[in-house]
Structure formats: structure tokens, C-alpha cells
TORKOL-4160 file (C-alpha; in steps of 0.2 Angstrom, whole numbers, padded with zeros to 4 digits, m for minus):
198
<pt num="1" X="m0086" Y="0130" Z="m0003"/>
<pt num="2" X="m0083" Y="0124" Z="0015"/>
<pt num="3" X="m0069" Y="0137" Z="0017"/>
<pt num="4" X="m0080" Y="0151" Z="0010"/>
<pt num="5" X="m0092" Y="0147" Z="0025"/>
<pt num="6" X="m0078" Y="0152" Z="0037"/>
<pt num="7" X="m0072" Y="0134" Z="0041"/>
<pt num="8" X="m0054" Y="0130" Z="0041"/>
<pt num="9" X="m0050" Y="0116" Z="0030"/>
<pt num="10" X="m0034" Y="0106" Z="0029"/>
<pt num="11" X="m0033" Y="0092" Z="0016"/>
<pt num="12" X="m0022" Y="0076" Z="0018"/>
<pt num="13" X="m0020" Y="0063" Z="0004"/>
<pt num="14" X="m0012" Y="0047" Z="0010"/>
<pt num="15" X="m0004" Y="0036" Z="m0004"/>
<pt num="16" X="m0006" Y="0017" Z="m0004"/>
<pt num="17" X="m0008" Y="0012" Z="0014"/>
<pt num="18" X="m0001" Y="m0005" Z="0022"/>
<pt num="19" X="m0003" Y="m0010" Z="0040"/>
<pt num="20" X="m0014" Y="m0019" Z="0053"/>
<pt num="21" X="m0032" Y="m0017" Z="0056"/>
<pt num="22" X="m0037" Y="m0018" Z="0038"/>
<pt num="23" X="m0052" Y="m0029" Z="0042"/>
<pt num="24" X="m0061" Y="m0026" Z="0025"/>
<pt num="25" X="m0048" Y="m0029" Z="0018"/>
<pt num="26" X="m0044" Y="m0014" Z="0006"/>
<pt num="27" X="m0026" Y="m0010" Z="0001"/>
<pt num="28" X="m0021" Y="m0026" Z="0011"/>
<pt num="29" X="m0028" Y="m0036" Z="m0004"/>
<pt num="30" X="m0011" Y="m0034" Z="m0013"/>
<pt num="31" X="m0003" Y="m0044" Z="0002"/>
<pt num="32" X="m0017" Y="m0057" Z="0004"/>
<pt num="33" X="m0017" Y="m0061" Z="m0015"/>
<pt num="34" X="0002" Y="m0065" Z="m0014"/>
<pt num="35" X="0002" Y="m0074" Z="0002"/>
<pt num="36" X="0005" Y="m0093" Z="0001"/>
<pt num="37" X="0006" Y="m0093" Z="m0018"/>
<pt num="38" X="0020" Y="m0101" Z="m0029"/>
<pt num="39" X="0019" Y="m0088" Z="m0043"/>
<pt num="40" X="0014" Y="m0069" Z="m0041"/>
<pt num="41" X="0009" Y="m0059" Z="m0056"/>
<pt num="42" X="0015" Y="m0041" Z="m0055"/>
<pt num="43" X="0009" Y="m0027" Z="m0065"/>
<pt num="44" X="0023" Y="m0016" Z="m0074"/>
<pt num="45" X="0019" Y="0000" Z="m0064"/>
<pt num="46" X="0022" Y="0005" Z="m0046"/>
<pt num="47" X="0015" Y="0015" Z="m0032"/>
<pt num="48" X="0020" Y="0025" Z="m0017"/>
<pt num="49" X="0017" Y="0015" Z="m0001"/>
<pt num="50" X="0015" Y="0021" Z="0016"/>
<pt num="51" X="0013" Y="0012" Z="0033"/>
<pt num="52" X="m0004" Y="0015" Z="0042"/>
<pt num="53" X="0005" Y="0021" Z="0058"/>
<pt num="54" X="0014" Y="0034" Z="0048"/>
<pt num="55" X="m0001" Y="0040" Z="0039"/>
<pt num="56" X="m0011" Y="0041" Z="0055"/>
<pt num="57" X="0003" Y="0051" Z="0064"/>
<pt num="58" X="0004" Y="0063" Z="0049"/>
<pt num="59" X="m0015" Y="0066" Z="0049"/>
<pt num="60" X="m0014" Y="0070" Z="0068"/>
<pt num="61" X="0000" Y="0082" Z="0066"/>
<pt num="62" X="m0010" Y="0090" Z="0052"/>
<pt num="63" X="m0023" Y="0095" Z="0065"/>
<pt num="64" X="m0010" Y="0105" Z="0075"/>
<pt num="65" X="0003" Y="0110" Z="0062"/>
<pt num="66" X="m0006" Y="0111" Z="0046"/>
<pt num="67" X="m0010" Y="0127" Z="0037"/>
<pt num="68" X="m0028" Y="0130" Z="0033"/>
<pt num="69" X="m0032" Y="0129" Z="0014"/>
<pt num="70" X="m0016" Y="0118" Z="0011"/>
<pt num="71" X="m0016" Y="0100" Z="0004"/>
<pt num="72" X="m0003" Y="0088" Z="0010"/>
<pt num="73" X="0002" Y="0072" Z="0001"/>
<pt num="74" X="0007" Y="0058" Z="0013"/>
<pt num="75" X="0019" Y="0045" Z="0006"/>
<pt num="76" X="0033" Y="0033" Z="0010"/>
<pt num="77" X="0042" Y="0023" Z="m0002"/>
<pt num="78" X="0041" Y="0023" Z="m0021"/>
<pt num="79" X="0042" Y="0005" Z="m0027"/>
<pt num="80" X="0037" Y="m0005" Z="m0043"/>
<pt num="81" X="0025" Y="m0019" Z="m0039"/>
<pt num="82" X="0039" Y="m0031" Z="m0042"/>
<pt num="83" X="0050" Y="m0022" Z="m0029"/>
<pt num="84" X="0035" Y="m0022" Z="m0017"/>
<pt num="85" X="0033" Y="m0041" Z="m0019"/>
<pt num="86" X="0051" Y="m0044" Z="m0017"/>
<pt num="87" X="0051" Y="m0034" Z="0000"/>
<pt num="88" X="0035" Y="m0044" Z="0005"/>
<pt num="89" X="0045" Y="m0060" Z="0001"/>
<pt num="90" X="0059" Y="m0055" Z="0012"/>
<pt num="91" X="0048" Y="m0050" Z="0026"/>
<pt num="92" X="0037" Y="m0066" Z="0026"/>
<pt num="93" X="0049" Y="m0079" Z="0020"/>
<pt num="94" X="0038" Y="m0084" Z="0006"/>
<pt num="95" X="0047" Y="m0091" Z="m0009"/>
<pt num="96" X="0035" Y="m0086" Z="m0023"/>
<pt num="97" X="0041" Y="m0082" Z="m0040"/>
<pt num="98" X="0037" Y="m0065" Z="m0047"/>
<pt num="99" X="0033" Y="m0063" Z="m0065"/>
<pt num="100" X="0029" Y="m0046" Z="m0072"/>
<pt num="101" X="0015" Y="m0044" Z="m0084"/>
<pt num="102" X="0020" Y="m0035" Z="m0100"/>
<pt num="103" X="0010" Y="m0019" Z="m0102"/>
<pt num="104" X="0003" Y="m0024" Z="m0119"/>
<pt num="105" X="m0004" Y="m0040" Z="m0111"/>
<pt num="106" X="m0013" Y="m0030" Z="m0097"/>
<pt num="107" X="m0020" Y="m0017" Z="m0110"/>
<pt num="108" X="m0027" Y="m0031" Z="m0120"/>
<pt num="109" X="m0035" Y="m0039" Z="m0105"/>
<pt num="110" X="m0042" Y="m0021" Z="m0102"/>
<pt num="111" X="m0050" Y="m0020" Z="m0119"/>
<pt num="112" X="m0059" Y="m0037" Z="m0117"/>
<pt num="113" X="m0064" Y="m0032" Z="m0099"/>
<pt num="114" X="m0072" Y="m0016" Z="m0106"/>
<pt num="115" X="m0081" Y="m0025" Z="m0119"/>
<pt num="116" X="m0088" Y="m0037" Z="m0106"/>
<pt num="117" X="m0094" Y="m0022" Z="m0095"/>
<pt num="118" X="m0103" Y="m0015" Z="m0111"/>
<pt num="119" X="m0111" Y="m0032" Z="m0113"/>
<pt num="120" X="m0118" Y="m0032" Z="m0095"/>
<pt num="121" X="m0105" Y="m0043" Z="m0087"/>
<pt num="122" X="m0097" Y="m0033" Z="m0073"/>
<pt num="123" X="m0078" Y="m0036" Z="m0069"/>
<pt num="124" X="m0063" Y="m0026" Z="m0063"/>
<pt num="125" X="m0052" Y="m0029" Z="m0078"/>
<pt num="126" X="m0059" Y="m0014" Z="m0089"/>
<pt num="127" X="m0046" Y="m0004" Z="m0098"/>
<pt num="128" X="m0045" Y="0011" Z="m0086"/>
<pt num="129" X="m0040" Y="0000" Z="m0072"/>
<pt num="130" X="m0027" Y="m0009" Z="m0083"/>
<pt num="131" X="m0019" Y="0007" Z="m0088"/>
<pt num="132" X="m0017" Y="0013" Z="m0070"/>
<pt num="133" X="m0008" Y="m0003" Z="m0066"/>
<pt num="134" X="0005" Y="0001" Z="m0080"/>
<pt num="135" X="0009" Y="0018" Z="m0073"/>
<pt num="136" X="0022" Y="0022" Z="m0060"/>
<pt num="137" X="0012" Y="0032" Z="m0048"/>
<pt num="138" X="0027" Y="0039" Z="m0038"/>
<pt num="139" X="0026" Y="0055" Z="m0027"/>
<pt num="140" X="0036" Y="0065" Z="m0014"/>
<pt num="141" X="0030" Y="0070" Z="0003"/>
<pt num="142" X="0043" Y="0084" Z="0005"/>
<pt num="143" X="0030" Y="0097" Z="0009"/>
<pt num="144" X="0022" Y="0086" Z="0023"/>
<pt num="145" X="0040" Y="0082" Z="0029"/>
<pt num="146" X="0044" Y="0100" Z="0031"/>
<pt num="147" X="0027" Y="0107" Z="0037"/>
<pt num="148" X="0021" Y="0093" Z="0047"/>
<pt num="149" X="0037" Y="0085" Z="0053"/>
<pt num="150" X="0031" Y="0069" Z="0045"/>
<pt num="151" X="0043" Y="0054" Z="0044"/>
<pt num="152" X="0041" Y="0036" Z="0037"/>
<pt num="153" X="0047" Y="0020" Z="0045"/>
<pt num="154" X="0053" Y="0007" Z="0033"/>
<pt num="155" X="0039" Y="m0001" Z="0023"/>
<pt num="156" X="0045" Y="m0018" Z="0029"/>
<pt num="157" X="0038" Y="m0014" Z="0046"/>
<pt num="158" X="0020" Y="m0010" Z="0039"/>
<pt num="159" X="0020" Y="m0026" Z="0029"/>
<pt num="160" X="0026" Y="m0036" Z="0044"/>
<pt num="161" X="0012" Y="m0029" Z="0055"/>
<pt num="162" X="m0001" Y="m0032" Z="0041"/>
<pt num="163" X="0004" Y="m0050" Z="0039"/>
<pt num="164" X="0004" Y="m0053" Z="0058"/>
<pt num="165" X="m0013" Y="m0045" Z="0059"/>
<pt num="166" X="m0020" Y="m0055" Z="0045"/>
<pt num="167" X="m0012" Y="m0071" Z="0051"/>
<pt num="168" X="m0019" Y="m0069" Z="0069"/>
<pt num="169" X="m0037" Y="m0068" Z="0061"/>
<pt num="170" X="m0035" Y="m0083" Z="0049"/>
<pt num="171" X="m0035" Y="m0072" Z="0034"/>
<pt num="172" X="m0020" Y="m0080" Z="0025"/>
<pt num="173" X="m0021" Y="m0094" Z="0013"/>
<pt num="174" X="m0007" Y="m0104" Z="0020"/>
<pt num="175" X="0002" Y="m0099" Z="0036"/>
<pt num="176" X="0018" Y="m0109" Z="0039"/>
<pt num="177" X="0028" Y="m0109" Z="0055"/>
<pt num="178" X="0043" Y="m0102" Z="0046"/>
<pt num="179" X="0033" Y="m0088" Z="0039"/>
<pt num="180" X="0026" Y="m0084" Z="0056"/>
<pt num="181" X="0042" Y="m0084" Z="0065"/>
<pt num="182" X="0050" Y="m0073" Z="0051"/>
<pt num="183" X="0036" Y="m0061" Z="0051"/>
<pt num="184" X="0035" Y="m0059" Z="0070"/>
<pt num="185" X="0054" Y="m0057" Z="0072"/>
<pt num="186" X="0054" Y="m0043" Z="0059"/>
<pt num="187" X="0039" Y="m0035" Z="0067"/>
<pt num="188" X="0048" Y="m0035" Z="0084"/>
<pt num="189" X="0064" Y="m0029" Z="0077"/>
<pt num="190" X="0056" Y="m0014" Z="0068"/>
<pt num="191" X="0045" Y="m0010" Z="0083"/>
<pt num="192" X="0060" Y="m0008" Z="0094"/>
<pt num="193" X="0066" Y="0006" Z="0082"/>
<pt num="194" X="0050" Y="0014" Z="0078"/>
<pt num="195" X="0052" Y="0028" Z="0091"/>
<pt num="196" X="0064" Y="0037" Z="0080"/>
<pt num="197" X="0051" Y="0038" Z="0067"/>
<pt num="198" X="0036" Y="0044" Z="0077"/>
């Protein structure tokens, strides 16, 4: 409808974003829920994860290089939730154990959650949500890479930036000196090499 009125429209659709300045937090909850825990329960599915810096840079490029009427998917790394938490563990120095929840268990929880919603008890464990957690939502950003010259830095950098930002604002459950040193060291290492990805 907007295009029909003569406006040039370019759509960009970032995948699951990680990075700093997530004050709400929104997607950063996946990191905050795991930080400082001994055991992390991971769904069997996965997502495409992209750093906030890369998503912002691609959106800016779309303004000058994008084709009106086109849609661009902005993604980074396709990872299972288990692989994502392994990467987080590597970045932060946390030692939590990762246990994958079997899909039938999640779907069973979803049935109970949906029944509770119908009974007037709100919750986030309804069936549709649980089904989504069982799916591997993997994508490619080939079109954005070609037309917008989009590139993505290693996801570890975005995780390091997010954890450093959360830590500086006291949003982490437990913040050991060891984790702080590891996170800051990785952040500095990746920051030195970020120019090749911008």
C-alpha cells in the first residue's frame, strides 16, 4: 500500500540479534538466563544469530544500496541452542552444564501451558512457543551479502560485547573476576579485528 502511494520501500529483516545496549532486555535474555548458572536447559532447535553491529551496518547500507521493493534477510551464524550456549561458555568462562530438552517434553509442557491459558492463567509456555523452540530456524543472507555488501563478524564478539555491557550495569546474576577478564579480553581481541568486517 505504501509503495502504491509512490514511496520507495526497502524491507530489512534481521534475525536473532545479540549485542550491547539491550536495555530492555529483549534477545539478550538468552544470555542473562544462562549467566552464572550451574545448569542451562537448551531447547532442541536453533536460530540464526547476528551481532547488533552487523545488523545496524546492513540497515544503513540498505538505505543507499538497497533496491526499492526488495526485502533483505540479515543473518549471521546458524547455530543450535546447544552450540550457542557452548560459544557463550567459551566467551565468558562460565562452566555451566548444557542439557538439551527433548522435543516431546517441550511439546508436553506446551500442551499444559495452553490449557492454563484457556483457564485464564497467562504464561509463555503455550504450545506454539514450544513448537518454535523445537525448530531449527536457519537462514542465509546471501542476497544481503551480494546487494548490500553485508558481512558478519564472529558471533563471539557480539556475545562478548553484550556480556560486558550487561556486567557494567549490574544485570548479571553472578559476575566473577575470571569471567570479567575473559569477556573483556575477547571483546578487545575481536574489536581489534572488526575493521575487516565493517
